[in-house]
C-alpha positions in Angstrom: 0.0 0.0 0.0 2.8 2.4 1.0 4.8 1.7 -2.2 1.7 2.3 -4.4 1.2 5.8 -3.0 4.8 7.0 -2.9 5.5 7.0 -6.7 2.5 9.2 -7.6 3.2 11.4 -4.6 6.8 11.7 -5.8 5.5 12.9 -9.2 3.3 15.5 -7.6 6.4 16.6 -5.5 8.3 17.0 -8.8 5.7 19.5 -10.1 5.6 21.2 -6.7 9.4 21.5 -6.7 9.6 23.3 -10.0 6.9 25.7 -8.9 8.7 26.3 -5.6 11.8 27.5 -7.5 9.7 30.6 -8.5 8.4 31.6 -5.1 10.4 33.6 -2.5 13.0 31.6 -0.5 14.7 34.2 1.7 14.7 37.9 2.3 18.0 39.6 3.2 17.4 42.7 5.3 20.9 44.1 4.8 20.3 44.7 1.1 16.5 44.7 1.2 16.3 42.0 -1.4 14.1 38.8 -1.7 15.7 35.8 -3.4 14.0 33.0 -5.3 15.6 30.0 -7.1 16.0 32.1 -10.2 16.4 35.7 -8.9 19.6 36.1 -6.9 21.6 39.4 -6.8 25.2 39.8 -6.0 26.2 41.2 -2.6 28.4 44.2 -2.2 31.1 42.0 -0.7 31.2 39.9 -3.8 29.2 36.9 -2.6 26.9 35.4 -5.3 24.8 32.4 -4.4 24.0 31.5 -8.0 20.6 30.5 -9.4 20.0 27.2 -7.7 16.6 26.9 -9.3 18.1 26.0 -12.6 20.0 23.0 -11.3 17.0 21.9 -9.1 14.6 22.2 -12.1 16.8 20.2 -14.4 17.3 17.4 -11.9 13.6 17.4 -11.0 12.6 17.1 -14.7 14.9 14.1 -15.1 13.7 12.5 -11.9 10.1 13.0 -13.1 10.9 11.4 -16.4 12.6 8.4 -14.7 9.6 7.9 -12.4 7.5 7.4 -15.5 9.8 5.0 -17.3 9.0 1.4 -16.5 12.7 0.2 -16.7 14.8 -1.1 -13.8 17.8 0.9 -14.8 15.7 4.1 -14.7 14.6 3.3 -11.2 18.2 2.8 -10.0 19.4 6.0 -11.7 16.4 7.8 -10.3 17.4 6.8 -6.7 20.9 8.2 -7.2 19.6 11.4 -8.7 16.9 11.9 -6.0 19.6 11.4 -3.3 21.8 13.9 -5.1 19.0 16.4 -5.4 18.1 16.0 -1.7 21.8 16.7 -0.7 21.9 19.7 -3.1 18.7 21.1 -1.6 20.1 20.7 1.9 23.3 22.6 0.7 21.1 25.3 -0.8 19.2 25.7 2.4 22.4 26.1 4.4 23.9 28.6 2.0 20.8 30.7 1.6 19.9 30.9 5.3 23.4 31.4 6.7 24.1 34.9 8.1 26.7 36.5 10.3 24.1 38.5 12.3 20.9 37.3 13.8 17.8 38.6 12.1 19.6 39.4 8.8 17.9 36.6 6.9 14.2 36.1 6.9 13.3 32.6 5.8 10.3 32.3 3.5 8.1 29.3 2.6 10.1 28.3 -0.5 13.3 27.5 1.3 11.4 25.0 3.5 9.4 23.6 0.5 12.5 22.6 -1.4 13.6 20.4 1.5 10.1 18.8 1.9 9.6 18.2 -1.8 13.1 16.8 -2.4 12.5 14.4 0.6 9.2 13.3 -0.9 10.9 12.7 -4.2 13.6 10.7 -2.5 10.9 8.5 -0.9 9.2 8.1 -4.3 12.5 6.9 -5.7 13.2 4.5 -2.8 9.7 3.0 -3.2 9.2 3.0 -7.0 6.1 1.7 -8.7 7.2 -1.4 -10.5 5.0 -2.9 -13.1 3.3 -6.2 -12.1 3.6 -9.1 -14.4 0.4 -10.7 -15.5 0.1 -14.3 -14.5 0.1 -16.3 -17.7 -2.5 -18.9 -18.2 
């Protein structure tokens, strides 16, 4: 029962992850700027976090494709990619929410959602939907 619900839930999480890359992740009070996965400005100190939404969206699209494919190699590759994406999302969370001073970074819903959706996608890859063979007669 659990394995039947995780694969479709993983597919829904893929769609949610791509949408999450467009909503606000964090707000930096020092420069009065809100960052998303695609909108990141360079700090005056030279720090630039990059546009993590591009990498997350590409990985998510490939994971979604491999969740649909009924091949065993696709399920194995999908497990690796989902684990890699989960680790990258954790890295992104740490980088985007790190600050020298308390209260400098205001966390928005998007930064939490990338962690939640990537974990659901990982669960969907751990428990894939594998086609049942028809009993021959």
